[in-house]
PDB file of N, CA, C and O in Angstrom:
ATOM      1  N   LEU A   1       0.834  -1.206   0.047  1.00  0.00           N
ATOM      2  CA  LEU A   1       0.030  -0.004   0.014  1.00  0.00           C
ATOM      3  C   LEU A   1       0.922   1.226   0.055  1.00  0.00           C
ATOM      4  O   LEU A   1       1.816   1.389   0.885  1.00  0.00           O
ATOM      5  N   ILE A   2       0.591   2.102  -0.942  1.00  0.00           N
ATOM      6  CA  ILE A   2       1.332   3.308  -1.006  1.00  0.00           C
ATOM      7  C   ILE A   2       0.383   4.537  -0.548  1.00  0.00           C
ATOM      8  O   ILE A   2      -0.678   4.723  -1.144  1.00  0.00           O
ATOM      9  N   GLU A   3       0.746   5.298   0.426  1.00  0.00           N
ATOM     10  CA  GLU A   3      -0.041   6.297   0.974  1.00  0.00           C
ATOM     11  C   GLU A   3       0.495   7.668   0.678  1.00  0.00           C
ATOM     12  O   GLU A   3       1.716   7.821   0.726  1.00  0.00           O
ATOM     13  N   GLY A   4      -0.293   8.694   0.372  1.00  0.00           N
ATOM     14  CA  GLY A   4       0.067   9.998   0.100  1.00  0.00           C
ATOM     15  C   GLY A   4       0.201  10.392  -1.348  1.00  0.00           C
ATOM     16  O   GLY A   4       0.883  11.357  -1.692  1.00  0.00           O
ATOM     17  N   VAL A   5      -0.473   9.615  -2.202  1.00  0.00           N
ATOM     18  CA  VAL A   5      -0.395   9.883  -3.641  1.00  0.00           C
ATOM     19  C   VAL A   5      -1.218  11.241  -3.951  1.00  0.00           C
ATOM     20  O   VAL A   5      -2.438  11.345  -3.823  1.00  0.00           O
ATOM     21  N   GLU A   6      -0.432  12.158  -4.335  1.00  0.00           N
ATOM     22  CA  GLU A   6      -1.203  13.465  -4.508  1.00  0.00           C
ATOM     23  C   GLU A   6      -1.015  14.097  -5.950  1.00  0.00           C
ATOM     24  O   GLU A   6      -1.651  15.082  -6.325  1.00  0.00           O
ATOM     25  N   THR A   7      -0.108  13.450  -6.693  1.00  0.00           N
ATOM     26  CA  THR A   7       0.138  14.055  -8.120  1.00  0.00           C
ATOM     27  C   THR A   7       0.170  13.061  -9.258  1.00  0.00           C
ATOM     28  O   THR A   7       0.399  11.881  -8.994  1.00  0.00           O
ATOM     29  N   ASP A   8      -0.028  13.422 -10.423  1.00  0.00           N
ATOM     30  CA  ASP A   8       0.109  12.514 -11.540  1.00  0.00           C
ATOM     31  C   ASP A   8       1.443  11.984 -11.673  1.00  0.00           C
ATOM     32  O   ASP A   8       1.583  10.835 -12.093  1.00  0.00           O
ATOM     33  N   GLU A   9       2.485  12.723 -11.350  1.00  0.00           N
ATOM     34  CA  GLU A   9       3.848  12.185 -11.366  1.00  0.00           C
ATOM     35  C   GLU A   9       4.005  11.082 -10.345  1.00  0.00           C
ATOM     36  O   GLU A   9       4.623  10.071 -10.678  1.00  0.00           O
ATOM     37  N   GLN A  10       3.530  11.185  -9.203  1.00  0.00           N
ATOM     38  CA  GLN A  10       3.680  10.190  -8.190  1.00  0.00           C
ATOM     39  C   GLN A  10       2.873   8.957  -8.665  1.00  0.00           C
ATOM     40  O   GLN A  10       3.339   7.834  -8.467  1.00  0.00           O
ATOM     41  N   LEU A  11       1.759   9.111  -9.244  1.00  0.00           N
ATOM     42  CA  LEU A  11       0.965   8.017  -9.638  1.00  0.00           C
ATOM     43  C   LEU A  11       1.728   7.264 -10.840  1.00  0.00           C
ATOM     44  O   LEU A  11       1.703   6.033 -10.833  1.00  0.00           O
ATOM     45  N   ALA A  12       2.358   7.894 -11.800  1.00  0.00           N
ATOM     46  CA  ALA A  12       3.054   7.352 -12.890  1.00  0.00           C
ATOM     47  C   ALA A  12       4.185   6.543 -12.344  1.00  0.00           C
ATOM     48  O   ALA A  12       4.437   5.464 -12.880  1.00  0.00           O
ATOM     49  N   LEU A  13       4.941   6.994 -11.255  1.00  0.00           N
ATOM     50  CA  LEU A  13       5.980   6.279 -10.728  1.00  0.00           C
ATOM     51  C   LEU A  13       5.595   4.956 -10.063  1.00  0.00           C
ATOM     52  O   LEU A  13       6.253   3.927 -10.215  1.00  0.00           O
ATOM     53  N   ILE A  14       4.463   5.046  -9.298  1.00  0.00           N
ATOM     54  CA  ILE A  14       3.797   3.984  -8.695  1.00  0.00           C
ATOM     55  C   ILE A  14       3.386   2.893  -9.677  1.00  0.00           C
ATOM     56  O   ILE A  14       3.490   1.697  -9.404  1.00  0.00           O
ATOM     57  N   ARG A  15       2.944   3.330 -10.758  1.00  0.00           N
ATOM     58  CA  ARG A  15       2.555   2.328 -11.946  1.00  0.00           C
ATOM     59  C   ARG A  15       3.824   1.667 -12.345  1.00  0.00           C
ATOM     60  O   ARG A  15       3.817   0.442 -12.467  1.00  0.00           O
ATOM     61  N   GLU A  16       4.862   2.308 -12.553  1.00  0.00           N
ATOM     62  CA  GLU A  16       6.174   1.653 -13.010  1.00  0.00           C
ATOM     63  C   GLU A  16       6.632   0.701 -12.020  1.00  0.00           C
ATOM     64  O   GLU A  16       7.281  -0.289 -12.358  1.00  0.00           O
ATOM     65  N   LEU A  17       6.310   0.960 -10.741  1.00  0.00           N
ATOM     66  CA  LEU A  17       6.762  -0.040  -9.736  1.00  0.00           C
ATOM     67  C   LEU A  17       5.776  -1.176  -9.529  1.00  0.00           C
ATOM     68  O   LEU A  17       6.002  -2.063  -8.707  1.00  0.00           O
ATOM     69  N   ASP A  18       4.587  -1.143 -10.341  1.00  0.00           N
ATOM     70  CA  ASP A  18       3.684  -2.270 -10.407  1.00  0.00           C
ATOM     71  C   ASP A  18       2.974  -2.350  -8.972  1.00  0.00           C
ATOM     72  O   ASP A  18       2.677  -3.466  -8.546  1.00  0.00           O
ATOM     73  N   ILE A  19       2.725  -1.346  -8.304  1.00  0.00           N
ATOM     74  CA  ILE A  19       1.977  -1.261  -7.051  1.00  0.00           C
ATOM     75  C   ILE A  19       0.539  -0.949  -7.337  1.00  0.00           C
ATOM     76  O   ILE A  19       0.209   0.035  -7.998  1.00  0.00           O
ATOM     77  N   ASP A  20      -0.298  -1.796  -6.831  1.00  0.00           N
ATOM     78  CA  ASP A  20      -1.724  -1.712  -7.213  1.00  0.00           C
ATOM     79  C   ASP A  20      -2.687  -1.238  -6.020  1.00  0.00           C
ATOM     80  O   ASP A  20      -3.910  -1.213  -6.158  1.00  0.00           O
ATOM     81  N   LYS A  21      -2.051  -0.873  -4.869  1.00  0.00           N
ATOM     82  CA  LYS A  21      -2.966  -0.397  -3.729  1.00  0.00           C
ATOM     83  C   LYS A  21      -2.342   0.955  -3.339  1.00  0.00           C
ATOM     84  O   LYS A  21      -1.185   1.067  -2.934  1.00  0.00           O
ATOM     85  N   ILE A  22      -3.220   1.983  -3.499  1.00  0.00           N
ATOM     86  CA  ILE A  22      -2.824   3.385  -3.293  1.00  0.00           C
ATOM     87  C   ILE A  22      -3.881   4.067  -2.466  1.00  0.00           C
ATOM     88  O   ILE A  22      -5.052   3.694  -2.387  1.00  0.00           O
ATOM     89  N   GLN A  23      -3.350   5.098  -1.862  1.00  0.00           N
ATOM     90  CA  GLN A  23      -4.223   6.073  -1.031  1.00  0.00           C
ATOM     91  C   GLN A  23      -3.658   7.357  -1.113  1.00  0.00           C
ATOM     92  O   GLN A  23      -2.437   7.505  -1.082  1.00  0.00           O
ATOM     93  N   GLY A  24      -4.530   8.403  -1.227  1.00  0.00           N
ATOM     94  CA  GLY A  24      -3.987   9.846  -1.288  1.00  0.00           C
ATOM     95  C   GLY A  24      -5.092  10.657  -1.943  1.00  0.00           C
ATOM     96  O   GLY A  24      -6.020  10.131  -2.556  1.00  0.00           O
ATOM     97  N   PHE A  25      -4.944  11.959  -1.781  1.00  0.00           N
ATOM     98  CA  PHE A  25      -5.818  12.937  -2.407  1.00  0.00           C
ATOM     99  C   PHE A  25      -6.031  12.888  -3.770  1.00  0.00           C
ATOM    100  O   PHE A  25      -7.071  13.316  -4.269  1.00  0.00           O
ATOM    101  N   HIS A  26      -4.970  12.315  -4.531  1.00  0.00           N
ATOM    102  CA  HIS A  26      -5.011  12.245  -5.992  1.00  0.00           C
ATOM    103  C   HIS A  26      -6.125  11.296  -6.439  1.00  0.00           C
ATOM    104  O   HIS A  26      -6.678  11.514  -7.517  1.00  0.00           O
ATOM    105  N   VAL A  27      -6.503  10.213  -5.646  1.00  0.00           N
ATOM    106  CA  VAL A  27      -7.509   9.277  -5.978  1.00  0.00           C
ATOM    107  C   VAL A  27      -8.705   9.281  -5.177  1.00  0.00           C
ATOM    108  O   VAL A  27      -9.689   8.611  -5.491  1.00  0.00           O
ATOM    109  N   GLY A  28      -8.654  10.046  -4.106  1.00  0.00           N
ATOM    110  CA  GLY A  28      -9.969  10.189  -3.339  1.00  0.00           C
ATOM    111  C   GLY A  28      -9.715  11.017  -2.207  1.00  0.00           C
ATOM    112  O   GLY A  28      -8.669  10.934  -1.563  1.00  0.00           O
ATOM    113  N   ARG A  29     -10.724  11.890  -1.919  1.00  0.00           N
ATOM    114  CA  ARG A  29     -10.739  12.880  -0.787  1.00  0.00           C
ATOM    115  C   ARG A  29     -11.310  12.160   0.536  1.00  0.00           C
ATOM    116  O   ARG A  29     -12.019  11.164   0.391  1.00  0.00           O
ATOM    117  N   PRO A  30     -11.040  12.602   1.704  1.00  0.00           N
ATOM    118  CA  PRO A  30     -11.494  12.079   2.910  1.00  0.00           C
ATOM    119  C   PRO A  30     -13.125  12.167   2.835  1.00  0.00           C
ATOM    120  O   PRO A  30     -13.723  13.091   2.284  1.00  0.00           O
ATOM    121  N   ALA A  31     -13.725  11.083   3.461  1.00  0.00           N
ATOM    122  CA  ALA A  31     -15.145  11.031   3.389  1.00  0.00           C
ATOM    123  C   ALA A  31     -15.614  10.980   4.915  1.00  0.00           C
ATOM    124  O   ALA A  31     -14.849  10.560   5.784  1.00  0.00           O
ATOM    125  N   PRO A  32     -16.895  11.423   5.201  1.00  0.00           N
ATOM    126  CA  PRO A  32     -17.432  11.415   6.419  1.00  0.00           C
ATOM    127  C   PRO A  32     -17.632   9.926   6.880  1.00  0.00           C
ATOM    128  O   PRO A  32     -17.868   9.084   6.013  1.00  0.00           O
ATOM    129  N   ALA A  33     -17.551   9.560   8.198  1.00  0.00           N
ATOM    130  CA  ALA A  33     -17.690   8.286   8.634  1.00  0.00           C
ATOM    131  C   ALA A  33     -18.959   7.593   8.151  1.00  0.00           C
ATOM    132  O   ALA A  33     -19.012   6.388   7.904  1.00  0.00           O
ATOM    133  N   ALA A  34     -20.048   8.505   8.028  1.00  0.00           N
ATOM    134  CA  ALA A  34     -21.321   8.009   7.617  1.00  0.00           C
ATOM    135  C   ALA A  34     -21.298   7.292   6.213  1.00  0.00           C
ATOM    136  O   ALA A  34     -22.131   6.445   5.892  1.00  0.00           O
ATOM    137  N   ASN A  35     -20.364   7.671   5.487  1.00  0.00           N
ATOM    138  CA  ASN A  35     -20.265   7.064   4.037  1.00  0.00           C
ATOM    139  C   ASN A  35     -19.429   5.710   4.113  1.00  0.00           C
ATOM    140  O   ASN A  35     -19.338   5.010   3.104  1.00  0.00           O
ATOM    141  N   PHE A  36     -18.902   5.391   5.143  1.00  0.00           N
ATOM    142  CA  PHE A  36     -18.014   4.180   5.256  1.00  0.00           C
ATOM    143  C   PHE A  36     -18.605   2.992   4.647  1.00  0.00           C
ATOM    144  O   PHE A  36     -17.893   2.304   3.916  1.00  0.00           O
ATOM    145  N   ARG A  37     -19.865   2.657   4.866  1.00  0.00           N
ATOM    146  CA  ARG A  37     -20.437   1.494   4.349  1.00  0.00           C
ATOM    147  C   ARG A  37     -20.628   1.393   2.765  1.00  0.00           C
ATOM    148  O   ARG A  37     -20.824   0.318   2.198  1.00  0.00           O
ATOM    149  N   THR A  38     -20.553   2.566   2.140  1.00  0.00           N
ATOM    150  CA  THR A  38     -20.746   2.636   0.690  1.00  0.00           C
ATOM    151  C   THR A  38     -19.381   2.757   0.033  1.00  0.00           C
ATOM    152  O   THR A  38     -19.313   2.622  -1.189  1.00  0.00           O
ATOM    153  N   ARG A  39     -18.217   3.017   0.793  1.00  0.00           N
ATOM    154  CA  ARG A  39     -16.965   3.190   0.151  1.00  0.00           C
ATOM    155  C   ARG A  39     -16.466   2.008  -0.656  1.00  0.00           C
ATOM    156  O   ARG A  39     -15.970   2.229  -1.761  1.00  0.00           O
ATOM    157  N   PRO A  40     -16.557   0.786  -0.197  1.00  0.00           N
ATOM    158  CA  PRO A  40     -16.078  -0.365  -1.060  1.00  0.00           C
ATOM    159  C   PRO A  40     -16.508  -0.379  -2.457  1.00  0.00           C
ATOM    160  O   PRO A  40     -15.725  -0.696  -3.352  1.00  0.00           O
ATOM    161  N   ALA A  41     -17.841  -0.016  -2.700  1.00  0.00           N
ATOM    162  CA  ALA A  41     -18.392  -0.013  -4.008  1.00  0.00           C
ATOM    163  C   ALA A  41     -17.734   0.961  -4.884  1.00  0.00           C
ATOM    164  O   ALA A  41     -17.424   0.657  -6.036  1.00  0.00           O
ATOM    165  N   THR A  42     -17.507   2.128  -4.381  1.00  0.00           N
ATOM    166  CA  THR A  42     -16.838   3.220  -5.112  1.00  0.00           C
ATOM    167  C   THR A  42     -15.410   3.024  -5.208  1.00  0.00           C
ATOM    168  O   THR A  42     -14.824   3.496  -6.182  1.00  0.00           O
ATOM    169  N   TYR A  43     -14.749   2.358  -4.284  1.00  0.00           N
ATOM    170  CA  TYR A  43     -13.254   2.101  -4.400  1.00  0.00           C
ATOM    171  C   TYR A  43     -12.951   1.227  -5.604  1.00  0.00           C
ATOM    172  O   TYR A  43     -11.967   1.502  -6.292  1.00  0.00           O
ATOM    173  N   LYS A  44     -13.691   0.238  -5.894  1.00  0.00           N
ATOM    174  CA  LYS A  44     -13.400  -0.608  -7.173  1.00  0.00           C
ATOM    175  C   LYS A  44     -13.469   0.206  -8.414  1.00  0.00           C
ATOM    176  O   LYS A  44     -12.674   0.063  -9.343  1.00  0.00           O
ATOM    177  N   ARG A  45     -14.489   1.104  -8.401  1.00  0.00           N
ATOM    178  CA  ARG A  45     -14.643   1.904  -9.640  1.00  0.00           C
ATOM    179  C   ARG A  45     -13.522   2.954  -9.761  1.00  0.00           C
ATOM    180  O   ARG A  45     -13.116   3.244 -10.887  1.00  0.00           O
ATOM    181  N   THR A  46     -13.005   3.534  -8.684  1.00  0.00           N
ATOM    182  CA  THR A  46     -11.982   4.494  -8.638  1.00  0.00           C
ATOM    183  C   THR A  46     -10.690   3.726  -9.043  1.00  0.00           C
ATOM    184  O   THR A  46      -9.944   4.195  -9.903  1.00  0.00           O
ATOM    185  N   LEU A  47     -10.443   2.617  -8.460  1.00  0.00           N
ATOM    186  CA  LEU A  47      -9.261   1.753  -8.926  1.00  0.00           C
ATOM    187  C   LEU A  47      -9.131   1.536 -10.381  1.00  0.00           C
ATOM    188  O   LEU A  47      -8.084   1.709 -11.005  1.00  0.00           O
ATOM    189  N   SER A  48     -10.304   1.130 -10.908  1.00  0.00           N
ATOM    190  CA  SER A  48     -10.281   0.984 -12.393  1.00  0.00           C
ATOM    191  C   SER A  48     -10.006   2.089 -13.255  1.00  0.00           C
ATOM    192  O   SER A  48      -9.376   2.016 -14.311  1.00  0.00           O
ATOM    193  N   ILE A  49     -10.559   3.218 -12.704  1.00  0.00           N
ATOM    194  CA  ILE A  49     -10.187   4.523 -13.416  1.00  0.00           C
ATOM    195  C   ILE A  49      -8.732   4.881 -13.337  1.00  0.00           C
ATOM    196  O   ILE A  49      -8.117   5.271 -14.328  1.00  0.00           O
ATOM    197  N   VAL A  50      -8.172   4.743 -12.121  1.00  0.00           N
ATOM    198  CA  VAL A  50      -6.767   4.927 -11.973  1.00  0.00           C
ATOM    199  C   VAL A  50      -5.812   3.965 -12.717  1.00  0.00           C
ATOM    200  O   VAL A  50      -4.750   4.368 -13.189  1.00  0.00           O
ATOM    201  N   LYS A  51      -6.203   2.742 -12.801  1.00  0.00           N
ATOM    202  CA  LYS A  51      -5.406   1.800 -13.651  1.00  0.00           C
ATOM    203  C   LYS A  51      -5.361   2.148 -15.094  1.00  0.00           C
ATOM    204  O   LYS A  51      -4.355   1.975 -15.782  1.00  0.00           O
ATOM    205  N   SER A  52      -6.575   2.685 -15.572  1.00  0.00           N
ATOM    206  CA  SER A  52      -6.739   2.919 -17.006  1.00  0.00           C
ATOM    207  C   SER A  52      -6.096   4.289 -17.404  1.00  0.00           C
ATOM    208  O   SER A  52      -5.684   4.452 -18.552  1.00  0.00           O
ATOM    209  N   ALA A  53      -6.014   5.209 -16.524  1.00  0.00           N
ATOM    210  CA  ALA A  53      -5.509   6.565 -16.728  1.00  0.00           C
ATOM    211  C   ALA A  53      -4.061   6.519 -17.273  1.00  0.00           C
ATOM    212  O   ALA A  53      -3.458   7.566 -17.511  1.00  0.00           O
TER     213      ALA A  53
END
């Protein structure tokens, strides 16, 4: 897991390293605790967008 991904440049480097678990403002903003139950569904969609970008 790479934490703190905030730029396109960081994301490109992470892709070169073949790391597929990322966290940071570049891929998602903090959400209220009330949204916690719905996050897994949106996480998979976000991950597929990041992988294809």
